[in-house]
Every structure is written in C-alpha cells, then in structure tokens.
N, C-alpha and C positions, 0 to 999 in steps of 0.2 A: 237162583237156584238152589236147590237141593237134590242130594241124588233122587229120590222119588219124582220129584220133577222132570229131571231130566229124564229118567227113563221112561215115564209116563209119555212124555214128547215121541222118543224115537218107538216108541212101541205104536203109533200111531200111523208111521210109515209102513207102506205097503211091503210085504216079506221080511220083514226085518226079524231073526233070531237071536237068542242070546245063548253066549257058548263062553264055557270055560277050558280051551285047548290048550292053554300054558300051564295056570296052577288053579287053586281055586280063590287066591285076591283076585286076579284080572278077569274082569268080564270083557266078554268081546264080542261086539255089535254086528252081525253080518248081513248081508242083502244077496242073495242069489251064492252065497258059501263063498264069499268075499266079504274080508272087514272092513267096517268103516270106521268105526270106533273102540277105542279100550278105555276101560275104567278100572285102575287100579283101586279095592276097594276098601283096603286096608292103610290108604296112604291118607294122611291130615296137611295140610285144607286139602278139599274136593278139586279132584283133578281128571282130566281127562286126555287124550293123544286123539285128533283128526285130519283127515288128509284135507290141504286145502288148494289152490291153483297158487301154483309159484309166486307171481307177482303179487297176489296178497300175502301170500305168509311174507314178505320181508317188508311190506305196510303196517302188518298186524304187529310183527317183533319190533317195529320202530315206534309204535305211538301205545304200546300195553306191557309194560314190564313182565306180566303173568304170562304172556305167553311168548313159546322159546320152542326151538328145534325138537321132536321130538326124540327122548332116550332110545336108541338103538332101533331106530327106524330111520329111512330117508329123511333128512330136513330139508330138504328141498319141498319136500311135498306133505311130510307130516309135522303136527306142530301138537306140544303139548301146553294144554289152555288149565291155569289154575281160575278156579270158577270165582273164589273170592273178588271184589269191585268192580269186576265184567257187567255189563247190563244185559237181562235178559233176551233182549234183541238180538245182541252179538252173538252172546251164546248158541240161542235158538239157528242163524243162518250160519254159524260155524259147524252145527250140525246137519243142516240143511246142504249145505255146498259139498260138505264130505258125503254122505247119503249119495247124493247126485252124481258127483263123478266116479262114485262107484261103480252106481248104477248103469251110469253110460255106457261103462265098459263093457256091462255084461254079452254075452253073446245074445241074438235076438230071442233063441226061442227060450232062453232064460226068464228073459225079462217078461214074456207073452206068459210064462206060467207062473208068475207074481202077481 
C-alpha cells in the first residue's frame, strides 16, 4: 500500500479527522478527538504508528521485522510499522484495530455523535 491508499482507507472510517498537532510533517489521524494513527510524511520508507492489543504487539514484533515499538509512545500499546514488505490485509488489520481500540474507549455521547 502507498500513502494514498492508506489515507483513502482511513478516510472511509466514521468520524476520522486529519490533523497536524505536532508539526507539518506528522499527520495525526483521530476519532472523537483521540489519535489512533500517526504518519510521518517526510520519512522514507513509508511508515506509520498505530495502537494494538499488547498480546498482538508481541506476536507482530516477533514475526515481522518491519514492526517495532513506536518511538516516543507507550511501546506496550503502540507500534511503528514500515509498510514495505507487509501484505495489504495486515496493514488494514493494524489500522482497523487501532481505530477500534480508540473508538471503544470514547465516551458514549461522543460515539453517538460519530
């Protein structure tokens, strides 16, 4: 997947907003005002950071050298993912889980407005 495909996929999810809260080079995708994905736009190869369940994080890191603990994030929950060499379905599963983990923690009133 390339950056365009990743962004098109994330934009189809309900309530997703694209922001640049840190700098103009790091795109932060949020749902309900909470971030679920970070994409450093100027970094090559293409990579992103997403939240995953801790037990899956350990398995991912063991089987995929492209997946490591995310820089400056809680490495128990956040992973940095280099896209090259990963199958599209795994990339989508990573994005889906991150979105869902964040969405599920939102207050009921916020979820209802999304």
